[in-house]
C-alpha positions, 0 to 999 in steps of 0.5 A: 549498501548491501550488494544486489545478488545477481541470482536469477529472481533476486528476492528481496522485501520491497515496500511498494503497495501500488497496483498489488495492494487489495484496495477495499479487501484487507479484513482484520480479525479482532484486533490484529494489525492492519496491513498499513502501519501507523505514522511513526516519526522514527520510520523511514522516510518520516524520520527525515520528512519531519525534521524538516520544517523550518529551515534551520540547517547549522552553518556550513563548516567553510574550507581555509584555503577559500573563505570568500563570501563567493565560496560560503554562499556556494557551500550554504547552497549545497547544504540547502540553505539557499536563502542565506547563500543569497543574502551571503551573495548580496555582498559579493560583486565580482566583474571578470572571470571565473568569479563572475561565472560561478557567481552568476551561475550560484545566484540563478540556481538558489533562485530558482531552486526558492522559486524565481524563475524569472530573476534567475534567468535575469541572473544569467542574462548578463552579456559578460557570462551569457556566452559562458557553458556552465551558464548555457547549462544552468539556464538550459536545466531551469527551462527544463524544469520550466517545462520548456524543453526545445528552449533548453535543448538549443542552450545544451546544442551551445555547450556541445558545440563549444565544448564537444567533450563536455560530459555535462553539456552531452547528458543534458543534450540527452535528456533534453532530446528526450523531452522533446520526443525525439528518441533516437536523437536522445539515444544517439546522444546518450550512445555518446557516453559508450561509443569508442573512442571515449566509451566511458563505461569501459574505461570506468570498469577497467579503470574507476580511479581515472574518474575525480570529478564527483558531479560527472561521475554522476552524470555519467552514471545517469547517461549509462542508465538511460542508455541501458533502458533505451537499449535493452542493454540490461537484458545482453549483460547481467553484470550491467545493472551492477556496473552501472549502480557501482558508479554511484556508490564510489562516487559518494564513497570514494570521490566525494563523500559529501556529494549528496547528489550521488545518493539521490542519482543512486535512489531514482536509479534504485526506484527504476527498478522498483527497489524503494526499501534502498533507495529510501536509504539513499534518500535519508542520506541525501536529505541528511546532508541537504534538508531542502533537495528538492529532487530527493524530496520529490522521490520521497514523495512519490514513495510515500504516494506509492505506498499510500503513506499519506501524512508523509507524503503531506509532509513532503509536499510542506517540506517542498513549499518550505523551500518553494512555496511555488513549487510545481512538484509539490502540487503534483505530490499533493494531487497523487496523494488526494487521487489515491485518497480517492477524493478526486475533486480535492486534487482538482486544486493542486492539479490546477495549480500545476496546470496554472504554471505548465499548461503542458506539463506531461505529468499533471495533464495525466493527472487531470486525465485521472481525475476525469476518468474517476468522474467517469468522464472518459471523453474529456480524460481522452481530449486530456491525453491528446493534449499531452500527445499533441506537446509531448509526443511519444512520451508514455508519462500521461498514459502511465499515470491512468494506468497506475490509477485506474489499475490501483482503483482495480479498473482493470480493463481501463488500466490495461488498455492503458499501459498497453498504450504506453508500451506502444509509445515506449516498448522498454519501459519497465514501469509499463510493462511492470505495471501490466504484468502486477495488474493481470496478476492481481486480477487473476490473470496469472498465465498473462501475468507471468508471460509479461512479468518474464519478458520484463525480467529479461530485459531488467533482470534485477526489478525487485517487484516483478521478481518477487511476483515471479517467485510467486508465480513459480510456486502458484504453479505448483500449487493444485486447484479444485474448481466448483461452479463458481469458485476456483480455490488453489492450495498447496496439496502437501501442506494444506491437504483438507482445503479441498475437503472443505472449502469448495462445499463451503464456498457454493453454500454460501455463494446463494447466500451472498449474491441473493443479499445483493442482488448480484452475481460476479460475472466470472468465477472467483479464485480463491488462493490459500497460501500455506505461509504468511510471507507468500500471502504477504507477497500476494497481497502487498509485495512485501512479506510483512503484512498483518492479516490473513485475508485480502480481496483483490477483485475477483482474487480472494488471498487466504493465509492457511488457517492452520498452526505453524511456526510459518502462519498467523495460526488458525481462525475461523476461515469460514467467516473470513471467507464470507467477508471476503466474498461480500468485497468480491460481490460489492466490487463487481456489482460497483465496477470497483466503485464503492467507498471502503467504509460501506463495503467494509460494514457490509462485510461485517455484517455478512459474517452472521456474526455478533458485535466483536467485543473488542469494539465494545469499549472502542464505540462506547467511548466514541460515542460518549466522547463524541468521536465517532468518525463522520461519513467524509471522515470515515475512510481516513480511520481505515487508511490515516489512522491517528490512534493505533484504535482508529482502524478498530474503530473504523471498522466497527462504526462502518458495521453499525451504520450498515446496521442503522441503514437496514434496521431504519431505511430498509435493505433496499436503501442499501443497494440504492446507495451502492448504486449511487456509488457506481454511478461516481457519486460521492457521499453526499450526492449518494445520501441526498439521492437515496435518503433525501438528506445530507450525509451530516444530516444522516449522521446526526441520526445515526449518532442518536441512535448509537447513543441508544445502543451504548446505554445498556452496555454498562460503560458508565461511571456509575455501572462499572463502579457496580460491576467492579464490586460484582466482580470482586465479590463473586471471585471472593465467593468463588475463592471460598467454594461458595460456588452457588453463591459465586454463581449468582454473583457472576451473573449479577456481573454478567447483567451489568456488563453482558459484552464482557468475556470474564463473567461469561467464562466463570459462569461457563466454568461454574455450570459445567463442574461446581454447581452442575447445570448443563442448560446454563452451561451450554448458554454461557458456551454459546455466547463465548463460542459465537465471538471466538474465532481464533480458538475452537476449545469453547465450541468443542464443549458447546457441542458436548453440552448440546449434545448432553441436553439432546439438541443435536442441531445446535451440538452439530453447529458448534462441532462444525465450527470447532472443525472449521476454527482449526481443520487440523484438529482430529478431536474435532473431526471425531466429536463431529463424526459422532455427532453426524452418526447420532443424526443418521447422517452416515455419509458425513460421519463417515466422511468426518472418520476418514478425515480424523485419520487424515489428519492423524497421519498429517500431524504425525508427519508434520511432528516428525518433520520438525523433530528432523530439523532440531539440533540432536 
């Protein structure tokens, strides 16, 4: 494990997407990789989840000094072979002494883990062992898992009464007391670990070698953590975080290298500091030693749901149910996973299953309240939260579930209220503090975000997620801004001096068009944040410096990577097209209070770009139509969130755009607006289509599929046309290679007619008509076709502008010169060309502006070259 730094705002990548990643707003330009990676069984946590089914752990190696069946069963249970251990125990019949206690506890533990709680309790009820401390501890832990904290507390009180120095007794007493809502009593119980004369924390720090029991050391580490969290001790002692971490690390590194529970405890500790990356490493170690460890699997499931890694969460649920088919942990994770997928009706089944087992389980009640809130039944959600309060006074869990999920859904005011309520119950709860701070940040309230996150940092200086954001806020505080009627644009004045020259003007010209299309204007100004480096943009949108896209929407905030060539950016792109796409998301989210399916808002956003169908999508759409592999309406969202193939996400974008096009052409624009309103009211796709189109979503999909078949008919991807195209292409290239340019042009025209959305014929024709077979009109036509689909490079647009200028088609020349300039703001030649065209058109003001900016760009580029040269080794 890497040693965490003690520096201010310690920054390490964190794979946490909850509350940060834009729910609907990540735009992919062409074939760019997405912010969410495809499932890969060789990645974390996939590679330690995939091998879990079925249970096939090897027979443990038994120590030669104790090869009794009782010892074998203990070893089998320790590596997760609980059923094998029970089979071994069936041959064991101890009658007296420690062996009988060990037998009862071991049998009960194996029965409990595999879902046989009543049998487990019966195993502990034998009069010969019933009063033993270890039996009481086991019984208490089972009762805690059964949501019977009061009964568990009674068991642990017996233990500490009988054994006042029992570390396990005092730890579990504190846990049960806290579960019962008695925070003062819990704090007193945790204080037992750090009060003189025993003060285990001081003793450990001064002489850790005196502790040689791995189980007790792990419980001590857990106790130190809860004590520190409840008292705010991390604020007072900056070395405490590392000291507690060292307890766990020394336990599995020195005391007992095979003691996997210490890895689980470490993972839970790291997750409490939002360090999921290192927590995943710890869980991998724990599950490598015990693949059936349900606590480790549960933590892995929580990481997967936070990261919207739905397939891995499903794998965790299956792995837990393989061990315990009736596990409430599996129900909870499955419900969380489905709520993250915005399918509350499906989440109801595991929620009800959990509540049937434990009617007052605070986590399940919180998820049930979330489900009702997603149905817009806030009254019912409030009633459920009252039930949680009745049985779990002062417990923030149910409110945190509400806050986290509502925040994920961009329901900012409702999420904020729940975070506030959670903090009222637990003022030092870091999950609530960080959640609220990050909620403020993503909603654009950066002043409040800083206030909350700095307070959280003071209490917990080592929280990775908060530190990443504080560092980002430090950088953003230094950014400049320009405000206009409807937008506030923030940017780095030194790195991106051209942003204020163009962004606000373009955004305002686009504003009226987009808002008119949706008959809605956002209530507040939209914030555009232009980040000078990809890592900073990625942390802003996903909390990690590795997001493979350039634009994202978070409610009223649009984050954009600087459209500039640099070693720290992804390069140039047409930022006007991206901003129009992203602002469509802002409008859609505003008009529905963030309740709109991803497929609909993405389709509408692509439609609002006013650009041709991306050619990279053409073969995907053709194959999907031909092979009957289009996503149906209910599965379309999964193309974005749960892609099974590398092409699924691009297909989802393309098909969503097509559906919006079909709706517009067939049912009219008002039908789209009515569908949007249906989703605003909380209806699902089936209900929305029935209400607006008077047909089911399946019937609509059948109509759409027939329309799609007609669209692809002329694309030339059928086998016969492809054969003709390949022949025509070969003939055209041969003629061109033989310098038969006139005949080559005719052959390339034939190839283009056969395959109209293939780049190569148009490129060849543009080149021929520019030089070998001079024809300015035809050259301009081919260049226009190519320029319309090129969003990364401005070279074609510049040549197109020159050709239209040659043809005296000045408006078209200016249009493509402006596109060239927008696509590469720091191309001085593009500004020079545009300045000349403006001057020719009589627009002296814009001509002067472009001339001024051309000089600014030249100076900027010269400075960049000098700075780069200064960093090169001599």
